[in-house]
C-alpha positions as CSV (number, residue, x, y, z in Angstrom):
1,X,-0.2,-0.5,0.1
2,X,1.9,3.4,-1.1
3,X,1.1,6.3,1.1
4,X,2.8,8.4,-1.4
5,X,0.5,11.9,-1.5
6,X,-2.3,10.7,1.2
7,X,-2.3,12.9,4.3
8,X,-1.5,10.7,7.9
9,X,-2.2,12.7,11.0
10,X,-0.4,11.6,13.6
11,X,-0.9,12.1,17.9
12,X,1.5,12.8,20.2
13,X,4.2,13.1,17.0
14,X,6.8,15.3,19.3
15,X,8.3,12.6,20.6
16,X,9.2,8.2,21.1
17,X,7.1,6.7,18.7
18,X,4.7,9.0,17.7
19,X,8.2,11.4,15.9
20,X,9.8,8.1,14.4
21,X,5.8,7.4,12.8
22,X,6.2,10.1,11.2
23,X,9.1,9.8,9.6
24,X,9.3,6.6,8.0
25,X,5.6,8.6,7.1
26,X,7.4,11.7,5.5
27,X,10.2,9.5,3.9
28,X,8.1,7.5,2.3
29,X,6.1,10.5,0.4
30,X,3.1,11.2,2.6
31,X,1.7,14.4,4.1
32,X,1.4,15.0,7.4
33,X,-0.6,17.0,10.4
34,X,1.7,16.2,13.1
35,X,-0.5,16.8,16.4
36,X,1.0,17.5,20.1
37,X,0.6,19.5,23.4
38,X,4.8,20.1,23.5
39,X,3.9,22.8,20.8
40,X,7.8,24.2,20.0
41,X,8.6,19.8,19.8
42,X,5.9,19.2,17.0
43,X,6.6,22.4,15.4
44,X,10.8,21.9,15.5
45,X,9.9,18.1,14.1
46,X,7.7,19.0,10.7
47,X,10.5,21.8,10.3
48,X,12.9,19.4,10.5
49,X,10.6,17.0,8.3
50,X,9.5,19.1,5.8
51,X,7.1,22.7,6.1
52,X,5.4,22.1,2.1
53,X,5.0,18.7,3.2
54,X,4.2,18.7,7.6
55,X,1.3,20.7,9.7
56,X,2.4,20.6,13.3
57,X,-0.9,21.2,14.9
58,X,-1.9,21.8,18.9
59,X,-3.3,18.6,19.8
60,X,-4.7,17.5,23.0
61,X,-7.3,14.8,22.5
62,X,-8.1,14.6,26.5
63,X,-9.7,18.3,25.3
64,X,-11.3,17.5,22.4
65,X,-9.7,20.7,20.9
66,X,-7.1,21.6,18.0
67,X,-5.3,24.4,16.7
68,X,-2.9,25.9,14.1
69,X,0.0,26.9,15.1
70,X,1.5,29.7,14.3
71,X,3.7,29.9,11.9
72,X,7.8,30.2,13.6
73,X,9.3,33.1,13.1
74,X,12.7,33.0,10.8
């Protein structure tokens, strides 16, 4: 099964297994929505992978609230 150009949502993406899965999906050509409560870390991962292919969002699954993070200052 190819994930090239598919959109994949990963919760808990900032660290550990979520970050490893994000890297694997990115290497396979997927577009990513990376969610976590660790805003700085998930933004750093999106930047590492490719900001054109990965979108970092604040995601707290315990509160059912999602919001787009501001673009990092450069």
